DSSP file (Angstrom, degrees, kcal/mol; ACC not computed):
  #  RESIDUE AA STRUCTURE BP1 BP2  ACC     N-H-->O    O-->H-N    N-H-->O    O-->H-N    TCO  KAPPA ALPHA  PHI   PSI    X-CA   Y-CA   Z-CA
    1    1 A M              0   0    0      0, 0.0     2,-0.3     0, 0.0     0, 0.0   0.000 360.0 360.0 360.0 128.9    0.0    0.0    0.0
    2    2 A A        -     0   0    0      1,-0.1    17,-0.0     2,-0.0     3,-0.0  -0.592 360.0-162.0 -80.7 136.1    1.5    3.4   -1.0
    3    3 A K  S    S+     0   0    0     -2,-0.3    16,-0.9     1,-0.1     2,-0.4   0.728  74.2  55.4 -87.6 -24.0    1.7    6.0    1.7
    4    4 A A  E     -A   18   0A   0     14,-0.2    14,-0.2     1,-0.1     3,-0.1  -0.900  56.9-167.1-116.4 139.5    2.1    9.0   -0.7
    5    5 A K  E    S+     0   0A   0     12,-2.2     2,-0.4    -2,-0.4    -1,-0.1   0.906  75.1  10.3 -86.4 -48.8   -0.2   10.0   -3.5
    6    6 A A  E     -A   17   0A   0     11,-0.6    11,-2.1     2,-0.0     2,-0.4  -0.971  60.7-157.6-136.1 147.0    1.9   12.5   -5.4
    7    7 A K  E     -A   16   0A   0     -2,-0.4     2,-0.5     9,-0.2     9,-0.2  -0.972   2.6-160.3-124.1 140.7    5.5   13.6   -5.2
    8    8 A K  E     -A   15   0A   0      7,-2.3     7,-2.2    -2,-0.4     2,-0.3  -0.967  19.4-145.7-121.0 113.5    6.9   16.9   -6.4
    9    9 A E  E     +A   14   0A   0     -2,-0.5     2,-0.3     5,-0.2     5,-0.2  -0.592  24.1 166.5 -87.0 136.7   10.6   16.7   -6.9
   10   10 A K        -     0   0    0      3,-1.0    -2,-0.0    -2,-0.3     0, 0.0  -0.897  44.5-113.5-135.8 165.6   13.0   19.6   -6.3
   11   11 A K  S    S+     0   0    0     -2,-0.3    -1,-0.1     1,-0.2     3,-0.1   0.906 114.0  31.0 -68.4 -41.7   16.7   19.8   -6.0
   12   12 A E  S    S+     0   0    0      1,-0.2    16,-1.4    15,-0.1     2,-0.3   0.726 130.3   1.9 -93.2 -23.9   16.8   20.7   -2.3
   13   13 A Y  E     - B   0  27A   0     14,-0.2    -3,-1.0    15,-0.1     2,-0.4  -0.954  60.2-127.8-156.7 170.1   13.7   18.9   -1.1
   14   14 A E  E     -AB   9  26A   0     12,-2.6    12,-2.8    -2,-0.3     2,-0.5  -0.996  16.5-143.4-129.8 129.2   10.8   16.7   -2.0
   15   15 A L  E     -AB   8  25A   0     -7,-2.2    -7,-2.3    -2,-0.4     2,-0.5  -0.803  18.0-170.5 -92.6 131.7    7.1   17.5   -1.3
   16   16 A I  E     -AB   7  24A   0      8,-2.9     8,-2.9    -2,-0.5     2,-0.6  -0.985  13.1-148.8-125.7 123.4    5.0   14.5   -0.5
   17   17 A K  E     -AB   6  23A   0    -11,-2.1   -12,-2.2    -2,-0.5   -11,-0.6  -0.821  20.5-146.9 -92.3 122.2    1.2   14.6   -0.2
   18   18 A K  E >   -A    4   0A   0      4,-3.2     3,-1.6    -2,-0.6   -14,-0.2  -0.314  26.1-106.8 -82.2 167.9    0.0   12.1    2.3
   19   19 A R  T 3  S+     0   0    0    -16,-0.9    -1,-0.1     1,-0.3   -15,-0.1   0.779 119.8  62.7 -63.7 -26.3   -3.3   10.2    2.1
   20   20 A S  T 3  S-     0   0    0      2,-0.1    -1,-0.3     1,-0.1     3,-0.1   0.573 119.4-110.2 -75.4  -9.0   -4.6   12.5    4.9
   21   21 A G  S <  S+     0   0    0     -3,-1.6    -2,-0.1     1,-0.4     2,-0.1   0.311  81.7 118.9  96.0  -8.3   -4.2   15.5    2.6
   22   22 A R        -     0   0    0     -5,-0.1    -4,-3.2     1,-0.0    -1,-0.4  -0.407  59.5-121.1 -86.7 168.0   -1.3   16.9    4.6
   23   23 A Y  E     -B   17   0A   0     -6,-0.2     2,-0.4    -2,-0.1    -6,-0.2  -0.863  15.7-161.9-115.4 145.0    2.2   17.5    3.2
   24   24 A A  E     -B   16   0A   0     -8,-2.9    -8,-2.9    -2,-0.4     2,-0.5  -0.926  10.3-149.5-116.9 147.8    5.6   16.2    4.2
   25   25 A V  E     -BC  15  33A   0      8,-0.5     8,-3.3    -2,-0.4     2,-0.5  -0.975  10.2-165.9-121.9 119.7    8.8   17.8    3.1
   26   26 A K  E     -BC  14  32A   0    -12,-2.8   -12,-2.6    -2,-0.5     6,-0.2  -0.909  16.2-134.2-108.5 127.7   11.8   15.5    2.7
   27   27 A G  E >   -B   13   0A   0      4,-3.4     3,-1.8    -2,-0.5   -14,-0.2  -0.144  28.6 -99.6 -74.1 170.8   15.3   17.1    2.5
   28   28 A K  T 3  S+     0   0    0    -16,-1.4   -15,-0.1     1,-0.3    -1,-0.1   0.804 123.4  56.7 -59.9 -31.7   18.0   16.3    0.0
   29   29 A D  T 3  S-     0   0    0    -17,-0.2    -1,-0.3     2,-0.2     3,-0.1   0.451 121.3-105.9 -82.7  -0.8   19.7   14.2    2.7
   30   30 A G  S <  S+     0   0    0     -3,-1.8     2,-0.3     1,-0.3    -2,-0.1   0.387  82.1 122.6  93.6  -3.6   16.6   12.0    3.2
   31   31 A K        -     0   0    0      1,-0.1    -4,-3.4    -5,-0.1    -1,-0.3  -0.677  66.1-110.6 -92.8 148.0   15.6   13.5    6.5
   32   32 A Y  E     -C   26   0A   0     -2,-0.3     2,-0.5    -6,-0.2    -6,-0.2  -0.519  24.9-135.5 -77.7 143.3   12.2   15.1    7.0
   33   33 A I  E     +C   25   0A   0     -8,-3.3    -8,-0.5    -2,-0.2     2,-0.2  -0.853  30.6 174.3-100.4 131.8   12.0   18.9    7.4
   34   34 A N    >   +     0   0    0     -2,-0.5     3,-0.7   -10,-0.1     4,-0.5  -0.773  34.3  19.6-129.1 172.6    9.7   20.2   10.2
   35   35 A G  T 3> S-     0   0    0     -2,-0.2     4,-1.9     1,-0.2     3,-0.3  -0.325 116.8 -10.4  74.8-146.0    8.8   23.4   11.9
   36   36 A D  H 3> S+     0   0    0      1,-0.2     4,-2.4     2,-0.2    -1,-0.2   0.825 132.6  57.5 -62.8 -34.3    9.3   26.9   10.5
   37   37 A A  H <> S+     0   0    0     -3,-0.7     4,-2.0     1,-0.2    -1,-0.2   0.902 107.0  48.9 -64.0 -40.2   11.5   25.7    7.6
   38   38 A K  H  > S+     0   0    0     -4,-0.5     4,-2.5    -3,-0.3    -2,-0.2   0.916 110.8  49.9 -65.0 -43.6    8.6   23.4    6.5
   39   39 A V  H  X S+     0   0    0     -4,-1.9     4,-2.4     1,-0.2     5,-0.2   0.908 109.4  51.7 -62.5 -42.6    6.1   26.2    6.6
   40   40 A E  H  X S+     0   0    0     -4,-2.4     4,-2.2     2,-0.2    -1,-0.2   0.903 111.1  47.7 -61.1 -41.9    8.4   28.5    4.6
   41   41 A I  H  X S+     0   0    0     -4,-2.0     4,-2.2     2,-0.2    -2,-0.2   0.928 112.2  48.5 -65.5 -45.3    8.8   25.8    1.9
   42   42 A L  H  <>S+     0   0    0     -4,-2.5     5,-2.5     1,-0.2     6,-1.0   0.866 113.1  48.0 -65.6 -35.7    5.1   25.1    1.7
   43   43 A L  H ><5S+     0   0    0     -4,-2.4     3,-0.9     3,-0.2    -1,-0.2   0.900 111.0  51.1 -68.2 -40.4    4.3   28.8    1.5
   44   44 A K  H 3<5S+     0   0    0     -4,-2.2    -2,-0.2     1,-0.3    -1,-0.2   0.874 111.6  46.6 -64.6 -37.7    6.9   29.3   -1.2
   45   45 A E  T 3<5S-     0   0    0     -4,-2.2    -1,-0.3    -5,-0.1    -2,-0.2   0.482 110.9-125.3 -81.8  -3.2    5.5   26.4   -3.3
   46   46 A K  T < 5S+     0   0    0     -3,-0.9    -3,-0.2    -4,-0.3    -2,-0.1   0.845  72.5 129.2  59.3  37.8    2.0   27.9   -2.7
   47   47 A V  S   <S+     0   0    0     -5,-2.5     2,-0.3    -6,-0.2    -4,-0.2   0.800  73.4  27.7 -85.5 -34.9    0.7   24.6   -1.3
   48   48 A I  S    S-     0   0    0     -6,-1.0     2,-0.3    -9,-0.1    -2,-0.1  -0.852  82.0-122.0-122.7 160.9   -0.7   26.3    1.7
   49   49 A K        -     0   0    0     -2,-0.3    -6,-0.1    -3,-0.1    -7,-0.0  -0.761  31.2-106.8-100.8 150.2   -2.1   29.8    2.3
   50   50 A A        -     0   0    0     -2,-0.3     3,-0.1    -7,-0.1    -1,-0.0  -0.515  41.2-107.8 -71.3 140.1   -0.7   32.2    4.9
   51   51 A P        -     0   0    0      0, 0.0    -1,-0.1     0, 0.0     3,-0.0  -0.351  44.5 -90.9 -65.7 150.3   -3.0   32.6    7.9
   52   52 A P        -     0   0    0      0, 0.0     2,-0.3     0, 0.0    -3,-0.0  -0.359  43.8-113.3 -64.1 140.9   -4.7   36.0    8.1
   53   53 A K        -     0   0    0     -3,-0.1     2,-0.3     1,-0.1    -3,-0.0  -0.576  27.1-131.7 -77.7 134.5   -2.8   38.5   10.1
   54   54 A K        -     0   0    0     -2,-0.3     2,-0.3    -3,-0.0    -1,-0.1  -0.673  18.4-121.8 -86.5 138.0   -4.5   39.6   13.3
   55   55 A K        -     0   0    0     -2,-0.3     2,-0.8     1,-0.1    -1,-0.0  -0.591  24.4-121.0 -76.6 137.7   -4.8   43.3   14.1
   56   56 A K        -     0   0    0     -2,-0.3     2,-0.4     2,-0.0    -1,-0.1  -0.712  34.8-168.6 -80.9 112.3   -3.2   44.3   17.3
   57   57 A T        -     0   0    0     -2,-0.8     2,-0.5     1,-0.0    -3,-0.0  -0.795  25.3-113.5-102.7 144.7   -5.9   45.9   19.4
   58   58 A E        -     0   0    0     -2,-0.4     2,-0.2     1,-0.0    -2,-0.0  -0.638  32.1-135.6 -77.7 126.1   -5.2   47.8   22.5
   59   59 A E        -     0   0    0     -2,-0.5    -1,-0.0     1,-0.1     3,-0.0  -0.570  23.2-105.4 -82.6 144.7   -6.6   46.0   25.5
   60   60 A A        -     0   0    0     -2,-0.2     2,-0.5     1,-0.1    -1,-0.1  -0.501  45.2-102.8 -66.1 132.4   -8.5   47.9   28.1
   61   61 A P     >  -     0   0    0      0, 0.0     4,-0.6     0, 0.0     3,-0.4  -0.426  34.4-170.4 -63.1 114.2   -6.3   48.3   31.1
   62   62 A A  H  > S+     0   0    0     -2,-0.5     4,-1.1     1,-0.2     3,-0.2   0.680  77.6  72.9 -77.8 -18.7   -7.5   45.7   33.6
   63   63 A E  H  > S+     0   0    0      1,-0.2     4,-0.6     2,-0.2    -1,-0.2   0.856  92.0  54.4 -66.6 -34.7   -5.3   47.2   36.3
   64   64 A E  H >4 S+     0   0    0     -3,-0.4     3,-0.7     1,-0.2    -1,-0.2   0.849 105.4  53.3 -69.0 -32.8   -7.5   50.2   36.7
   65   65 A K  H 3< S+     0   0    0     -4,-0.6    -1,-0.2     1,-0.2    -2,-0.2   0.782  99.9  62.9 -72.2 -26.8  -10.6   48.1   37.3
   66   66 A A  H 3<        0   0    0     -4,-1.1    -1,-0.2     1,-0.3    -2,-0.2   0.704 360.0 360.0 -72.3 -19.0   -8.9   46.2   40.1
   67   67 A E    <<        0   0    0     -3,-0.7    -1,-0.3    -4,-0.6    -2,-0.1   0.505 360.0 360.0 -72.6 360.0   -8.5   49.3   42.2
């Protein structure tokens, strides 16, 4: 039984789409890439979309209410 549906070959890494629909990134050395490096690669390849940026809202000072 094959674990991967499609492979996309690159010189530095390999994208593997799992049966679950998620992606794995395998480096040139055969080791899997995780964390921020994986996210950067998937964003660069336009496989995933960047999450929407949250606006920084000023929180009401809770310290004044405690007095």
